[in-house]
C-alpha positions in Angstrom: -185.8 -2.8 15.1 -182.9 -3.8 17.3 -180.2 -1.2 17.9 -176.6 -2.4 17.1 -175.5 -2.4 20.8 -178.6 -4.4 21.8 -177.9 -7.4 19.5 -174.3 -7.6 20.7 -175.5 -7.8 24.3 -178.1 -10.4 23.3 -175.4 -12.4 21.5 -173.1 -12.4 24.6 -175.9 -13.5 26.9 -177.1 -16.2 24.5 -176.5 -19.8 25.7 -175.4 -20.5 22.1 -172.4 -18.1 22.5 -171.3 -20.0 25.6 -171.8 -23.4 23.9 -169.7 -22.2 21.0 -167.1 -20.9 23.3 -167.0 -24.2 25.1 -166.6 -26.1 21.8 -163.9 -23.8 20.6 -161.8 -24.0 23.8 -162.3 -27.8 23.9 -161.3 -28.4 20.3 -158.2 -26.1 20.6 -156.9 -28.4 23.4 -156.2 -31.1 20.8 -156.4 -29.3 17.4 -154.2 -26.1 17.6 -155.5 -24.2 14.5 -158.7 -23.4 16.4 -158.3 -19.8 17.8 -159.5 -20.2 21.4 -157.6 -17.3 22.8 -159.2 -15.0 20.2 -162.6 -16.3 20.9 -162.3 -15.8 24.7 -160.8 -12.3 24.4 -163.4 -11.2 21.8 -166.3 -12.6 23.8 -165.1 -11.0 27.0 -164.6 -7.6 25.3 -168.3 -7.4 24.3 -169.9 -7.2 27.7 -167.0 -5.2 29.1 -167.6 -2.5 26.5 -171.4 -2.5 26.7 -171.7 -2.9 30.5 -173.5 -6.2 30.2 -173.2 -9.2 32.5 -171.5 -12.5 31.8 -167.8 -11.9 32.1 -167.5 -14.4 35.0 -169.5 -16.9 33.0 -167.3 -16.5 30.0 -164.2 -17.1 32.0 -165.7 -20.2 33.7 -166.9 -21.7 30.4 -163.4 -21.0 28.8 -161.7 -22.7 31.7 -163.9 -25.8 31.6 -163.5 -26.0 27.8 -159.7 -25.7 28.1 -159.6 -28.4 30.8 -161.8 -30.7 28.7 -159.5 -30.2 25.6 -156.4 -30.9 27.7 -158.0 -34.2 28.9 -158.8 -35.2 25.3 -155.1 -34.5 24.3 -153.9 -36.5 27.3 -156.2 -39.4 26.5 -155.1 -39.4 22.8 -151.5 -39.5 24.0 -152.3 -42.5 26.3 -154.0 -44.4 23.4 -151.3 -43.9 20.8 -148.4 -46.3 21.4 -145.7 -43.7 20.8 -142.7 -45.9 21.3 -144.2 -48.5 18.9 -145.0 -46.1 16.1 -142.9 -46.7 13.0 -141.6 -43.2 12.9 -140.6 -43.5 16.6 -138.4 -46.6 16.2 -135.2 -44.8 15.4 -132.6 -44.3 18.1 -133.0 -40.5 18.0 -136.8 -40.7 18.3 -136.5 -43.1 21.3 -134.1 -40.6 22.9 -136.7 -37.9 22.4 -139.3 -39.9 24.1 -136.9 -40.7 27.0 -136.2 -36.9 27.2 -139.9 -36.2 27.4 -140.4 -38.7 30.2 -137.5 -37.4 32.2 -138.5 -33.7 31.7 -142.1 -34.4 32.7 -140.9 -36.4 35.7 -138.6 -33.6 36.9 -140.5 -30.5 35.7 -143.9 -31.7 34.8 -145.8 -29.0 36.6 -143.9 -26.2 34.9 -144.3 -27.9 31.5 -148.0 -28.5 31.8 -148.9 -25.1 33.3 -146.8 -23.0 30.9 -147.6 -25.2 28.0 -151.3 -24.1 28.2 -150.1 -20.6 27.2 -148.3 -21.8 24.0 -150.6 -22.4 21.1 -149.7 -25.8 19.7 -147.3 -26.3 22.7 -150.2 -27.3 24.9 -151.2 -30.1 22.6 -147.6 -31.4 22.4 -147.1 -31.3 26.2 -150.5 -32.8 27.0 -150.3 -35.6 24.4 -146.7 -36.3 25.6 -147.8 -36.4 29.2 -150.4 -39.1 28.2 -147.9 -40.9 26.0 -145.2 -41.2 28.6 -147.6 -42.3 31.4 -147.6 -39.1 33.5 -150.0 -39.8 36.3 -153.6 -38.8 35.3 -154.5 -37.4 38.7 -151.5 -35.1 38.8 -151.9 -34.1 35.2 -155.6 -33.3 35.8 -154.8 -31.1 38.8 -152.2 -29.2 36.9 -154.4 -28.9 33.8 -157.1 -27.5 36.1 -154.8 -24.8 37.5 -153.4 -24.0 34.0 -157.0 -23.8 32.5 -158.2 -21.4 35.3 -155.1 -19.2 35.0 -155.3 -19.2 31.2 -159.0 -18.4 31.1 -158.6 -15.6 33.7 -155.8 -14.1 31.7 -157.6 -14.3 28.3 -160.8 -12.9 29.9 -158.9 -10.1 31.5 -157.4 -9.1 28.1 -160.9 -9.0 26.6 -162.3 -7.0 29.5 -159.4 -4.5 29.2 -159.9 -4.1 25.5 -163.6 -3.7 25.9 -163.3 -1.1 28.7 -160.6 0.9 26.9 -162.7 1.1 23.8 -166.1 1.4 25.6 -166.8 4.7 23.8 -166.7 3.0 20.5 -168.9 0.2 19.1 -168.7 -3.0 21.2 -167.4 -4.9 18.1 -164.4 -2.6 17.9 -163.4 -3.7 21.4 -163.9 -7.3 20.5 -161.8 -6.9 17.3 -159.0 -5.1 19.0 -159.0 -7.5 21.9 
């Protein structure tokens, strides 16, 4: 029979856990109801509380998934003719698109990097960047930085919760994280 702590360690080290983490962090990049922060934090808390390996791998998979999701959102924004949409034909909507273009042109880096930390905001910023023609190469570089910082921060939160609650069951650290 497997002890409770053993199955948790096996779960974290499973390639399926990492595949699921990649899927969750990717989908959250263009569908905000998916809780990617919670998944990263909880998964990072498990090896931190049980002393198992994999924290760096969890952070790397989270970063790659976040970057992929950001690219999907950008691509969706590029393919949707925002100015031509029926709901965007009003004078006020056209002004909003012009504001987004101007803001991304002047403060694009700040918007893209900080937008990664705002659930729902990352989708709006990334789709808007695509819709207004923000340069793909620049967007990708900024999305890579944002994804790395976000993944490191989320992983660190999980590690902190896991270590603080190491005397308890590993799942307690994951839940609190």
